C-alpha positions as CSV (number, residue, x, y, z in Angstrom):
1,M,0.0,0.0,0.0
2,R,1.3,3.5,-0.8
3,R,2.1,5.6,2.2
4,Y,2.2,9.4,2.2
5,E,4.0,10.7,5.2
6,R,3.7,14.3,6.2
7,H,4.1,16.0,9.6
8,C,0.5,16.5,10.7
9,G,-0.7,17.3,7.2
10,T,-3.3,16.0,4.9
11,A,-2.7,12.9,2.7
12,I,-4.8,10.9,0.4
13,V,-4.3,7.3,1.4
14,H,-7.1,5.7,-0.6
15,P,-7.4,7.2,-4.1
16,R,-10.6,5.7,-5.6
17,E,-9.4,6.2,-9.1
18,D,-6.9,3.3,-8.9
19,P,-8.6,-0.2,-8.9
20,D,-5.4,-1.9,-7.8
21,L,-5.1,0.3,-4.7
22,D,-8.8,-0.1,-4.0
23,K,-8.4,-3.8,-3.9
24,E,-5.3,-3.6,-1.7
25,F,-6.9,-1.1,0.6
26,W,-10.0,-3.3,1.2
27,G,-7.8,-6.4,1.4
28,L,-5.9,-5.0,4.4
29,L,-9.3,-4.4,6.1
30,G,-10.4,-8.0,5.5
31,G,-12.4,-7.4,2.3
32,K,-14.9,-4.8,1.0
33,P,-18.4,-5.2,2.6
34,A,-21.3,-5.9,0.3
35,Q,-22.9,-2.6,1.5
36,I,-21.5,0.5,3.1
37,N,-24.1,2.4,5.2
38,P,-24.7,6.0,4.2
39,A,-23.6,8.8,6.5
40,V,-26.0,9.8,9.3
41,P,-26.8,13.5,9.8
42,D,-25.7,15.0,13.1
43,D,-29.3,15.8,14.2
44,V,-30.4,12.1,14.1
45,P,-30.4,10.7,17.7
46,N,-28.1,7.8,18.5
47,E,-30.1,4.6,19.0
48,D,-27.5,3.3,21.5
49,E,-26.6,6.2,23.8
50,N,-24.7,3.8,26.1
51,M,-22.3,2.7,23.5
52,A,-18.8,3.2,24.8
53,Y,-16.4,5.1,22.5
54,A,-13.7,7.8,22.6
55,L,-12.7,10.2,19.9
56,W,-9.0,11.3,20.0
57,E,-7.7,14.3,18.1
58,V,-4.1,14.2,17.0
59,K,-2.5,17.5,16.0
60,Q,0.7,19.4,16.0
61,D,1.1,22.2,18.5
62,D,3.0,25.5,18.0
63,S,6.3,23.9,19.0
64,K,5.8,21.2,16.3
65,K,5.1,18.4,18.9
66,V,2.3,16.0,18.3
67,K,-0.5,16.4,20.9
68,V,-3.3,13.8,21.5
69,T,-6.4,14.9,23.3
70,E,-9.8,13.3,23.8
71,V,-12.8,15.1,22.3
72,K,-15.3,14.8,25.3
73,D,-18.2,16.8,23.9
74,R,-21.3,14.6,23.4
75,P,-23.0,13.9,21.1
76,L,-20.2,13.9,18.6
77,K,-20.9,16.1,15.6
78,R,-19.2,16.9,12.3
79,A,-18.4,20.4,13.7
80,H,-16.0,18.7,16.2
81,L,-13.7,17.7,13.3
82,D,-11.0,19.9,11.7
83,S,-9.8,18.7,8.3
84,T,-6.2,19.7,9.2
85,N,-6.0,17.2,12.0
86,V,-6.1,13.4,12.4
87,Y,-8.7,11.6,14.5
88,I,-8.9,8.2,16.0
89,L,-12.3,6.8,16.9
90,E,-12.0,4.0,19.5
91,T,-15.1,1.9,19.8
92,H,-15.6,-0.8,22.4
93,K,-18.1,-3.0,20.6
């Protein structure tokens, strides 16, 4: 798989225009599912409010050090995301 390394920058890891990379990408994840669920709008209530999860924001601070912090606002909304940072969604199910 191609890797694009940058220091806290944006990189395209999964270009959809390349069928070989698409096959490799899904192969690393155990195969492409038959159906991918559509995105859910932020204003739709979560059916399982007790689901345990954590959202971690990874970004570079002013001194060029990587800082990882948990986003604790709930419910999570698209507005919590910044396209210049990286996020890790940890689910416990």
